C-alpha positions as CSV (number, residue, x, y, z in Angstrom):
1,M,-0.1,0.0,-0.1
2,H,1.4,3.4,-0.8
3,P,2.2,5.4,2.3
4,G,0.0,8.3,1.5
5,T,-2.8,5.8,1.1
6,Q,-2.0,4.4,4.4
7,D,-1.8,7.7,6.1
8,S,-5.0,8.5,4.7
9,A,-6.9,5.3,5.7
10,S,-5.7,5.9,9.4
11,H,-6.7,9.4,9.1
12,G,-10.0,8.4,8.2
13,R,-10.3,5.4,10.7
14,R,-9.2,7.9,13.5
15,H,-12.0,10.4,12.7
16,A,-14.7,7.7,12.3
17,A,-13.7,6.3,15.8
18,I,-14.0,10.1,17.3
19,A,-17.5,10.7,15.5
20,L,-18.9,7.3,16.7
21,S,-17.7,7.9,20.3
22,V,-19.1,11.3,20.3
23,A,-22.5,10.2,18.9
24,A,-22.8,7.4,21.5
25,L,-22.1,9.6,24.4
26,A,-24.4,12.3,23.1
27,Y,-27.1,9.6,22.7
28,A,-26.6,8.2,26.2
29,A,-26.6,11.7,27.5
30,S,-29.8,12.5,25.6
31,L,-31.5,9.4,27.0
32,A,-30.7,10.3,30.5
33,V,-32.2,14.0,30.1
34,L,-35.4,12.5,28.6
35,L,-35.8,9.9,31.4
36,R,-36.2,12.7,33.7
37,E,-39.7,13.4,32.4
38,P,-42.5,12.1,34.3
39,G,-43.7,8.9,32.7
40,A,-40.9,8.6,30.4
41,D,-39.4,5.4,29.1
42,L,-37.0,3.8,26.9
43,V,-39.1,1.9,24.5
44,E,-39.6,4.4,22.0
45,P,-36.0,5.9,21.6
46,L,-34.6,2.5,21.6
47,F,-37.0,1.2,19.1
48,L,-36.1,4.1,16.8
49,L,-32.4,3.5,17.3
50,V,-32.5,-0.1,16.5
51,V,-35.0,0.1,13.7
52,V,-34.6,3.4,12.1
53,G,-30.8,3.9,13.2
54,A,-29.4,0.5,12.8
55,A,-31.6,-1.8,10.7
56,S,-32.7,0.8,7.9
57,P,-28.9,1.7,7.3
58,L,-27.8,-2.0,7.1
59,L,-30.8,-2.6,4.5
60,A,-29.5,0.4,2.6
61,W,-26.0,-1.1,2.7
62,A,-27.3,-4.6,1.7
63,L,-29.1,-3.0,-1.3
64,T,-26.0,-1.2,-2.3
65,R,-23.1,-3.5,-1.5
66,R,-22.8,-4.8,-5.3
67,G,-22.3,-1.6,-6.7
68,G,-18.8,-1.2,-5.7
69,G,-19.0,0.1,-2.2
70,S,-18.9,3.7,-0.8
71,T,-17.8,6.2,-3.5
72,P,-14.7,7.9,-3.3
73,A,-14.6,11.1,-1.6
74,P,-16.2,14.1,-3.1
75,R,-14.1,16.5,-5.3
76,D,-15.5,19.7,-3.9
77,A,-12.3,21.3,-2.4
78,P,-11.6,23.0,-0.1
79,A,-14.0,21.3,2.4
80,R,-14.9,25.0,3.9
81,L,-16.5,23.0,6.6
82,P,-16.5,25.9,9.2
83,A,-18.5,28.0,6.7
84,V,-21.1,25.2,6.3
85,L,-21.1,24.5,10.1
86,A,-21.6,28.4,10.7
87,Y,-24.5,28.5,8.0
88,L,-26.1,25.5,9.5
89,A,-26.2,27.0,13.1
90,V,-27.5,30.5,11.8
91,F,-30.2,28.5,9.5
92,A,-31.2,26.4,12.5
93,V,-31.8,29.3,15.0
94,V,-33.1,32.1,12.4
95,V,-35.0,29.8,9.9
96,L,-36.1,26.8,11.7
97,G,-36.5,28.4,15.1
98,W,-37.6,32.0,14.6
99,G,-38.5,32.3,11.0
100,F,-40.9,29.3,10.9
101,S,-42.6,30.6,14.0
102,A,-42.9,33.9,12.2
103,I,-44.5,32.2,9.2
104,L,-47.0,30.5,11.2
105,Q,-48.1,33.7,13.0
106,A,-48.1,35.8,9.7
107,F,-49.8,33.2,7.5
108,P,-52.2,31.2,9.9
109,S,-54.5,29.6,7.0
110,E,-53.7,26.5,4.9
111,P,-52.9,26.2,2.0
112,L,-50.9,29.5,2.0
113,Q,-48.8,28.9,5.1
114,S,-47.5,25.5,3.5
115,V,-46.8,27.5,0.2
116,V,-44.7,30.2,2.1
117,Q,-43.0,27.4,4.2
118,L,-41.9,25.6,1.0
119,L,-40.5,28.9,-0.6
120,A,-38.6,29.6,2.7
121,K,-37.0,26.2,2.5
122,W,-36.1,26.0,-1.1
123,A,-34.6,29.5,-0.5
124,T,-32.3,28.7,2.9
125,M,-32.0,24.9,2.1
126,V,-31.5,24.6,-1.8
127,V,-30.7,27.6,-3.6
128,L,-28.5,29.4,-1.1
129,P,-26.4,26.4,0.0
130,L,-25.9,25.3,-3.5
131,W,-24.7,28.9,-4.5
132,L,-22.6,29.2,-1.6
133,F,-20.8,25.7,-1.1
134,V,-21.3,23.5,-4.4
135,R,-18.8,23.6,-7.1
136,A,-18.5,20.2,-8.5
137,T,-20.7,16.9,-9.0
138,G,-20.2,13.3,-9.6
139,R,-21.9,10.5,-10.7
140,G,-22.2,7.5,-8.4
141,P,-21.4,3.7,-9.2
142,L,-25.1,2.3,-9.5
143,S,-27.1,1.9,-12.4
144,T,-30.4,3.7,-12.9
145,R,-32.0,0.5,-12.7
146,R,-30.1,-0.5,-9.4
147,L,-31.3,2.9,-7.8
148,L,-35.0,2.1,-8.9
149,L,-34.6,-1.3,-7.0
150,V,-33.3,0.4,-4.1
151,F,-36.0,3.1,-4.1
152,A,-38.5,0.5,-4.2
153,V,-37.4,-1.7,-1.6
154,M,-36.4,0.9,0.9
155,S,-40.0,2.7,0.4
156,L,-41.6,-0.5,0.9
157,A,-39.7,-1.1,3.9
158,Y,-40.4,2.5,5.5
159,F,-44.1,2.2,4.6
160,A,-44.6,-1.0,6.2
161,L,-42.9,0.3,9.5
162,Q,-44.9,3.3,9.4
163,A,-48.3,1.5,8.8
164,V,-47.5,-1.0,11.8
165,F,-45.9,1.5,14.2
166,G,-46.9,4.9,13.1
167,R,-49.8,7.3,13.6
168,G,-50.4,8.0,9.7
169,L,-53.0,5.2,9.1
170,L,-54.7,6.3,12.3
171,A,-54.9,9.9,11.4
172,L,-56.0,8.8,8.1
173,G,-58.8,6.7,9.5
174,E,-60.1,9.5,11.6
175,L,-60.3,11.8,8.6
176,A,-61.8,9.1,6.5
177,P,-61.4,10.8,3.2
178,A,-63.3,9.6,0.0
179,A,-61.6,7.3,-2.5
180,A,-62.1,10.2,-5.0
181,T,-59.9,12.4,-2.8
182,L,-57.2,9.8,-2.0
183,A,-56.7,9.3,-5.8
184,W,-55.3,12.8,-6.2
185,A,-54.2,13.5,-2.7
186,I,-51.7,10.4,-2.6
187,P,-49.7,11.3,-5.6
188,A,-49.9,15.0,-4.8
189,C,-48.6,14.5,-1.2
190,W,-45.9,12.4,-2.3
191,L,-44.9,15.2,-4.8
192,W,-45.2,17.9,-2.1
193,Q,-43.0,15.9,0.3
194,V,-40.4,15.4,-2.3
195,M,-40.2,19.2,-2.8
196,E,-40.9,20.3,0.4
197,A,-39.0,17.9,2.7
198,G,-37.0,15.6,0.4
199,L,-35.2,18.4,-1.7
200,A,-34.8,20.7,1.1
201,E,-33.1,18.5,3.5
202,E,-31.2,16.2,1.4
203,V,-29.4,19.1,-0.5
204,L,-28.6,20.6,2.7
205,F,-27.7,17.7,4.9
206,R,-26.4,15.3,2.4
207,R,-25.3,17.3,-0.6
208,V,-23.7,20.0,1.4
209,L,-23.0,19.0,4.8
210,Q,-22.2,15.5,4.5
211,E,-20.0,16.0,1.4
212,K,-17.9,18.4,3.3
213,L,-17.7,16.3,6.1
214,A,-16.5,13.6,4.0
215,I,-13.6,15.8,2.6
216,A,-12.6,17.1,6.1
217,T,-12.5,13.7,7.8
218,G,-11.5,11.5,5.0
219,S,-14.2,8.8,6.2
220,H,-17.6,8.3,4.9
221,V,-18.5,6.6,8.5
222,A,-17.4,10.0,10.3
223,A,-19.3,12.2,7.8
224,V,-22.7,9.9,8.4
225,A,-22.2,9.9,12.1
226,W,-21.5,13.7,12.2
227,A,-24.0,14.8,9.8
228,S,-27.0,12.6,11.4
229,L,-26.0,14.1,14.6
230,L,-26.1,17.7,13.2
231,F,-29.4,16.8,11.5
232,G,-31.0,16.2,14.9
233,L,-29.5,19.1,16.5
234,A,-30.7,21.6,13.7
235,H,-34.2,20.4,14.9
236,A,-33.7,21.6,18.5
237,P,-34.3,25.4,18.1
238,G,-37.7,24.8,16.4
239,L,-38.8,22.3,19.0
240,W,-38.0,24.5,21.9
241,M,-39.5,27.7,20.3
242,R,-42.5,26.3,18.5
243,G,-43.8,24.2,21.2
244,G,-42.9,20.7,20.1
245,H,-43.0,19.6,23.7
246,L,-46.8,19.7,23.7
247,M,-47.2,16.8,21.1
248,E,-44.7,14.5,23.2
249,G,-46.8,15.1,26.5
250,V,-44.0,17.2,28.2
251,A,-45.0,19.8,30.6
252,E,-42.3,22.4,29.8
253,A,-39.9,22.8,26.8
254,T,-36.6,23.6,27.9
255,P,-33.2,24.0,25.7
256,A,-32.0,20.9,27.2
257,W,-35.0,18.7,26.5
258,A,-35.2,19.9,22.9
259,V,-31.5,19.1,22.5
260,A,-31.9,15.7,24.0
261,Y,-35.0,14.9,22.0
262,S,-33.2,16.1,19.0
263,I,-30.5,13.7,19.3
264,A,-32.4,10.5,20.6
265,M,-35.5,10.8,18.5
266,V,-34.6,12.9,15.2
267,A,-30.9,12.0,14.5
268,P,-31.4,8.4,14.1
269,A,-33.6,9.1,10.9
270,G,-30.6,10.6,9.3
271,V,-28.5,7.7,9.3
272,A,-30.1,5.6,6.5
273,F,-29.9,8.5,4.3
274,G,-26.5,9.2,4.7
275,V,-25.4,5.6,4.1
276,L,-27.4,5.8,0.9
277,W,-25.8,9.2,-0.1
278,A,-22.3,7.8,0.6
279,R,-22.6,4.6,-1.3
280,T,-24.6,6.1,-4.5
281,R,-23.9,10.0,-4.4
282,S,-27.5,9.9,-6.0
283,L,-29.5,13.0,-5.2
284,S,-32.4,11.9,-6.9
285,L,-32.6,8.8,-4.9
286,V,-32.4,10.3,-1.4
287,V,-35.1,13.1,-2.4
288,L,-37.5,10.7,-4.0
289,L,-37.2,8.2,-1.2
290,H,-37.4,11.1,1.3
291,G,-40.7,11.9,-0.2
292,S,-41.9,8.5,0.2
293,V,-40.8,8.3,4.0
294,D,-43.1,11.2,4.7
295,L,-45.9,10.4,2.6
296,L,-47.9,8.1,5.2
297,P,-47.5,10.5,8.2
298,Q,-48.1,13.5,6.2
299,L,-51.1,12.4,4.0
300,A,-53.8,13.5,6.4
301,P,-52.4,16.7,7.3
302,F,-51.8,17.4,3.7
303,I,-55.5,16.5,2.6
304,R,-56.8,18.8,5.5
305,A,-54.6,21.9,4.5
306,W,-55.6,21.5,0.9
307,T,-59.3,20.7,1.3
308,G,-60.1,22.5,4.6
309,A,-61.6,19.2,6.0
């Protein structure tokens, strides 16, 4: 092995070990904070960790293992990681925290509120990050046919998981929409989730953040771990400022609770997408899959927003 290659591999392994250790400690500390709440237990966070944070990434790895493994380190250089992290911090507080709260107050009626939120996400999570930080793109190792297979299997797996353990079907049953409504609402909701959640989050957290982390650390493992942790933490200001604790039955939202909840309950969701991005570098795959993952949980709210039901 060439000395330079050996040093690079050692550098990457060291960063991977650090990232995984920090993520594990942060997760354990978050569980300790959440368990302070009355009636709290470990069932839901550990279930999410095992199924969403471990089983789903393993499925993603298995579906892509014949494609030649993880793609080489991205070619965007230099990493400019400090600037990306600064942007993410400002975005989390100003947009996800204060900005969306202001939108909720200024545009209380649907579907105008959803449209304004979509435009705000596109501006701050797609257009601006791409303009500031992306200079090059590359093609992943998998064929279009294989990517379609990965998309189909992962979509079905997430749908089955949410149908059995999620609240989406219950909410849809309570709403009881007509068959004619479902006929247009299902494809429309999927397309909306692709544009509103998939494109916005995958561009910012995978195409920009994870790419820069992979360059800076020389390790896809470290990049996935750090990006997933930061994906969770970015939601903390919004949870604290917009009353996310009420949906979880928590009496008072504190910054500590918001950070702990973001790490334990939100961060695991980013791992599978991080694995898929590292192994395929297909933005289309992760964006479209993200839309499929959010379809069932968001279908009833989507119908209410666009029909006034």
